[in-house]
C-alpha positions in Angstrom: -98.8 78.6 285.4 -100.7 76.2 282.5 -98.5 73.0 281.1 -99.1 72.3 277.4 -97.6 69.2 275.9 -97.0 69.2 272.6 -95.3 66.8 270.1 -91.9 67.3 268.8 -89.5 65.5 265.9 -86.0 65.8 265.4 -83.9 64.9 262.8 -79.7 65.2 261.8 -78.9 67.9 258.7 -75.9 68.3 258.5 -74.0 68.6 261.4 -76.7 69.8 264.0 -80.1 68.5 264.9 -83.8 70.2 263.7 -86.0 70.0 266.4 -89.7 70.9 265.5 -93.1 71.3 267.0 -96.0 69.3 265.5 -98.9 70.9 267.3 -97.3 75.2 265.6 -94.7 75.9 263.2 -91.8 76.5 265.5 -88.6 74.8 264.9 -84.8 74.8 266.4 -81.7 73.3 266.3 -78.5 72.3 268.1 -75.1 70.6 267.9 -76.8 67.5 269.7 -80.7 66.1 270.2 -80.7 67.6 274.0 -79.4 70.8 272.8 -82.2 70.9 270.0 -84.9 69.5 272.1 -83.7 72.9 274.7 -83.2 75.0 272.4 -87.1 74.4 270.9 -88.4 73.9 274.0 -87.2 77.9 274.3 -88.4 79.0 271.0 -91.6 77.4 272.1 -91.7 79.4 275.5 -91.1 82.7 273.4 -94.1 81.9 271.4 -96.3 81.4 274.1 -95.3 84.7 275.5 -97.2 86.2 272.8 -100.5 84.0 272.0 -103.3 85.3 273.7 -105.2 82.7 276.0 -107.1 79.9 275.3 -104.8 78.9 273.5 -105.7 76.8 270.4 -102.9 74.3 268.8 -103.7 71.4 266.4 -103.4 68.3 268.5 -101.4 65.7 266.8 -102.2 62.3 266.8 -99.8 59.3 266.0 -97.8 61.3 263.9 -95.6 58.5 261.1 -93.7 59.1 258.4 -94.0 58.9 255.4 -93.0 59.3 252.0 -93.2 61.4 249.2 -92.3 61.7 245.4 -92.6 64.6 243.3 -91.7 65.1 240.1 -90.8 68.4 238.7 -89.6 70.3 235.3 
C-alpha cells in the first residue's frame, strides 16, 4: 500500500461544506468540514482504484487564494 499526500481545500456553500483536491480533479461534500474531508478521502480512494501505477499527479505547492474579476454580457 502506498501513501499519497494530496492538498485539498474546504469551503462552505449554503448548508454544506465542499471539499476539493487541488492535485487531482475530485471533490465531495458534507454537513461539516470533517464529514466533507472524510467523503473526499473516500472519493479519492475510489478515484485511485482506477488509476494505473505509477500515479502521476500535479503537485500544488503553496496554494493561495486570489480574486479574479470577470465582466461578461
